[in-house]
N, C-alpha and C positions, 0 to 999 in steps of 0.2 A: 280760576275761582273769582270771587267778587273783588272788585277794587273799591277804594274809597273807605270812609270811616264806617264803623259798625257800632251799634249801641253798647256792645259788651267789650269793645276795645281789643278784640283779637281777630286775626285774619284766618280765613278758612284754610289757606295754604299751610299754615303752621299746624292746624289741628288735624287735618285729614290727609296729610301726605302719604302716598302709598309707599310702603316699605319695599324697596326693590330687591331686598335680600330674600324675600319669601320665595321659596322654590316651587316648581311645578312637578317635583318628582313623585315617586310612589308614596302615597299617604300612609301606607301600611308598614313602612320601613322601621320607624322608631318613634319614640316620644317627641324628640326634637322636630322631626319632619312633620309629625302630626300637628304640633303646636304651630309651626309655620303655616301649614295649610289652613288651620282654623283661623289664625290671625288674618291671613290673606282673604279668606271668605268674608270675615267680618268687615275688613277695611274696604274690600271691593263693594260691599253693599253700602257702606257709609259713603263712599265716593259716588256711587250711582245716585244715591239720594241727594247728595250735595250738588251733583250736576243738574238734577231736576230743579233744585232750588235756584241755581244760577240761571237756568232758562227762564224761570218765572220772574226773577229779579230784572232780567234784561228785556222782558217781553214788551214793555210799554203798555199804555192804557188800552189801545185798540185790540191787542192780542191777549190781554191779561186773562180774560174769561176763559178762553180756550186752554191756555197754558195751565191755569189753575185746575181745570178738569183733568188734564194729563197727569199732573202731580197727584191728584186724588186717586186717579185710576192706578197709577204706579204703586201707591201705598196699599190700596185695596187688593191688588193682584200679587203682591209679594208676601208670602206667608209670614215671615218674621215681622215685617212692618204691620201687616194686617192684625196680627195678634197684639202688638203693642197699642195700636190705635183703638182696637176694640176694648182693651183694658182701660184706656183713657175715656172712652165713651161710657163705660159702665162705672167709672169712678165717681165718688161724691154724688150719690143719687139725689141728694137734696138740691144740688146745683143744676138749675135749668139754664143751659148756655144761651138759648134764644132770649129768655127773659133777662138774663144778665146783660147781654149786649144792648137790649132795648133800654135798660135802666141805667147803665153805667158808661155807655159810650155815646155821648151827645155832643152838641156844639160846645157845651161848657164843662164837661167832665170826661175823664178817661181813666178808668180804674179797673185793675185786674183782681181776681180772687186772691186770697191770701196764700193758698198752697200752689206749688209748682204744677201739680197735676191738674188743679182747677184751672190754672192759666192755659195749660195745654188743651183742656176740654173746650174752653171758650175760643181759643185760637183755631182749633179744628172746625168749630161751628162757623166762624167768620170765613175761613178759607172755603168751606162748602158754599156759603152764601155768595162769595165773590165769583165762584164758578158758575153761578146762575144769573148774576146781575151784571149789567153793563156799567163799567166804571165804579164798581163797588169799592175796590181797593183804593182807587184814586180819590174818591170822596172821603174815605176813612182817613187817608193821609192828609187831605185838606183840612179835616176837622182837627188834626193834631197840629198843623201849622197853617193857619189861615192867611199868612202873609204870602204864601206861594200858591198861585193859581194854575200852575202847569200840571196837566193831568199825568204825564209820565213821571214827573217828580213826586206827585202825590202817591202814585202806585208804588214807587220804590220806597217811599217813607212808610206806607202801610205794610209793605212786605217786610221791611226791617223790624217794624214794631210788633208784628203779629206772627208772620210765618217763620221768621228766623228763630224765635224762641221755641216754636213747635218743632222745627227741624232739629235744633240742638237737644231738645228733650228726647226725641227718638234716637238721635245719634248716641247719646250717653247710655241708652238702654238697649242698643241694638245687639251688643255682644251676647247677652244671655239668651235672648229670644232666638237669634240666629244659631247660637250654639246648639240649643235643644233640637231644632228641626234639622240642622246639618248633621248632628251626631246620630240622630235616629235614621236619617236617610242613609248615612254611611254604614250604620249597623245592619240595615236591610241588605245592602250590597255585600257586606262582609259575610253574613250568613249564607246568602244565596250563591255567592261565588266561591267561598272557601270553606265554610264550616257546616254546611247542611248535612253531609254524610256523617260527620263526627257526632253532631248533636242528635241526629236520628238514631244512631247506634246506641247512644247513651239512653235515649228515651225508650227504645225497645227493650233494653236490659232492665228497666225499672219504670214501667208505665205508671205504677202507683204514685210515683213522685215525679211524673213527667213534666208537669208545669213548673215545678221547682227547678228542674234542670235548665229549662229555657230562661226562667226568671234569673237564675244565678249567672247564666252566661251574659245576659243583658246588663246586670248589675256590675259584673266584673269589667265589661267593656266600658261602661260609663265611668267607672273609677279610673281605669287606665287612660281615659281621654281627658281627665282633669276634673271631673265632678267629685268633690271631696267627700260627700256623704250619701252614697247611693245604697245604703244598707237596706236589707229587706225587712218589711213588716214592722216598722215602729208603730207604737200605739197612737191612735187619735181617737176622738170621741165617737167616730163611726166604726171603729174596728182597726184593721191592719191593712195598710196599703202595701202593694208589692214593692214599689220603689218610691221612696220619698227622699229627694236630695236636698241638702242644705238645711236640715232641720235646726241646726245651730245658728242659722242665719235668720234674717227677717223675711226671706223670700223663698220658701221651699218649692221644689219641683215635684209634682204629683204624677206618677206614671203607673198605670195598672197593666198587668199582663194577663192575657187569656188565650187558651187554646181553642182551635176550631178543627173538627174532623168530620163534620156532617153526620155524625152518629151519636156518640156520647156527648161530645161538645158541639152544641148546635148554636143557632142564632139566639136562642133564649139565654145561653151562657154568655154570649157576647153582650146581651142586654144587661146582664148583671154587672159586667165590667164597666159599661157606660154609667150605670147607676152608682157603682162604687167610686169610680173616678170623680163623678160629680159631687158625691158626698164628701170625699176627702178634700176636694177643692174648697168646698164650703168650710170644712173644719179648719183649714189653714189660711182662709181668707184669700184664695186664689181665684182668678177668673179664667185660667187656662189649665187643662189637664190633658194627659196623653194615655191612649189605650193602644197597647202593642198587641197585635193579634198574630199568633203563630199558626198559620194555616197548614194543617197536617193532612189535608184532603187533596184529591186530584183536581178539585174544582177551584176556579178563580172567583174570589168574592168581589162583586161590584158593590162597593160601599156607598151609602148615601152621603151627600154633602150639602151643607148650606152655603158652600163656596162655589166658585166656577167649576165647570166640568173638567177643565184642563189643570186645575190646581192640585198640587200635592202638598201635604196629604189631605185626604177627605177630613171634613170637620163637621161637627154637630153643635149647634147653638142650643144649649139646654138651660133655659132660664138665663141667668147671668153668668154661666160658665160655657166656655168653648172647649169641646172635647175633640182633640185631634186623633184620627183613626189611622194607625200605621200597620199595614199588612206585611207580614213576612212569609213568603212561600217556603215553608220549612221541610216539606216532604221531598226526599230525593226524586229527581225527575229522570225518566228514560231519555235516550238520545232524541233530539228534536226531529230526526228523520223518521222515528217510529211512534212517537207519542200522539201525533195528531193535534187537533185543536182542543184546547181545554174547555170543558163545560163551564159556563159562567152562571153563577148564582147571584141574582140581584137581591140585595138586602134593602128592605124599606126602612125609612127612618122610624116610622111608628113601631116597627118590630124591635128596634134597639132601645126604644124608650119604654118597653114593657118588660120589666125584669121578672124572671120566673124563679121562684124558690125551689123548684124541683130540679133545676139544672145541677150538674155535678160540681164539686168543690165545696 
């Protein structure tokens, strides 16, 4: 980790030490094991982010531009971090970070916005600028301390003043964002590996309430994994969301559940899910929402994404809300040796942004 003094007076080694007691055993054994895996997942991501910061801090003026680009790429390509930084970008819409930098960071002044998220927004803008400019961080550091003309020292000073608070902001919020994506990914595996037949049998026995069966299973899973308020269908101004966690907190999680069977439940029904998730996000002041799709067909959905083709899960940017699309293949499958290649249905983004009132539900 970094050596030397830091503006906040704390060392990274103290804050982000990996807990060696976290085991690598079966995450399905029990609550204590699950908690260890979740904590390790979060801390591993924190340490990876911290390592990227360390590389930037040590890069020196000549290599700083490249290393800043690598850090930005890492944040953009990691779903939990990307979600956080997109929240930062959309925060305080009246704050133009480019204008703020031009007006408040000069030879004679250095002033941050009043809010912490505002500072993070401006810091992110500066980091992006430095990834495009030669010696941008070094010159910024020189503005802060004009008695030092060393470019490497200026780059380190700029990094401590700007990038360090941004990294800390992400570190402090990484738990919740990584929890949601981690738990949903783990839920997909739980269903597809262990619970698919049981849930399908329950669905066939009561198709009139089929969506409620899958919805209830997801809610129970989230509760057992430590989300305290995953109750179904609390009221909001837009109606009833299938899962809203933490409504007694200041930061609820919005998660909508929809079925797909290529017959009664079609792409139009999924579009309703996107629309509902977006509306609920607006109701609760959220910039992220989740649509969990239980695929009851033999077909594999190729979902559109505004992220990279290799990123999981797919995500749609709908105005100021990012909707993450999580597909669960919930129909029991024949043996791999007999089922052949699955037919792939490509879903277009424009189809998911066109809600149909005639869809079931």
